[in-house]
Every structure is written in structure tokens, then in C-alpha cells.
N, C-alpha and C positions, 0 to 999 in steps of 0.2 A: 846873462847870468851875473856879470860884474855889477851892473846897475841894480839888479835885484838885491844882491848882497849889501851894497852900499845903502840902498833905501831901507832895507831891513834893520841896518845898524844906525839909521837916521844920520848918515854922514853926507854932507853936501858934496856935490861933484860938478865938474864942468865937462861936458861932452863936446868934442870937436870932430865934426864930420869932414874927413879929408878926401872924400870921394872924388871931387872935381878939382883937387889942388895937387897936381903932380909934384910941384916944388916942395910943398909941405910934407907929402908922403916920403919924398927922397930925404928931406931933412930929418924926419922921424927915424927913417931906416938908418941913416948915418949915426944918429944920436944913440939909438938903442941896439943896433945890429940885428934887429928883428924885422920881418916882413909881415907878420901876422897882426891882426887886431883882435881885441883891443890891446893897446899898450898903456899901462896905468902908471901914473906918477902920483906921488904924495909930495906936494911941494915940488922941490927939485929932484927928489929921489925917485929913480926909475924902479918900480916894483916888478914889472914884467907884465904878463897877461893874467887872465882870470885864475888860472891854476896857481900861480904864485901868490895872487891876492888872497885866495881861499886858504892857502897854506899858511900865510902870515896870520890870518885871522885864527885858524885852528891852533897855531902855536902861541896865541895870545900876544902877538907882536904888532898887529895892525893898529889897534887903538893907541898904544904908546907912540908909534911912529906918527900917527895923525896928530896927537897932542903935543908932539915935540916941536 
């Protein structure tokens, strides 16, 4: 759903599959405090998951964040 929204908005993104990388998953969990995926970042800003991404877009705050 997150990829679909970003594609619809014509926003480029980088997807990282951490399936086989336990260390990277642990690092992400320490950084975000979350165990679920996706965990979405805009630059260095942790947005959260898809629900938070969609809420930012609905509030008109996603594109300004991307453009900053």
C-alpha cells in the first residue's frame, strides 16, 4: 500500500528488504522502536508505517516534508 501511494504521487523511493539480515532488522527496531514493516523514512525523518504515511498525505504534510 505504501509503494502504491508513493507511485501514485510519483515520488521515488528506495525499498530495503531486511528479510535475511537479522542485524539490520535489530538496528531498525532500535532506531524506530517498531517491529512491524514497512517503516518509512523521508530522508532522515522516520514517518512510521503506512497508516502514518497516509495520514501525512491526507493532512497535506507529506509533499512539504519530501520537498524540504
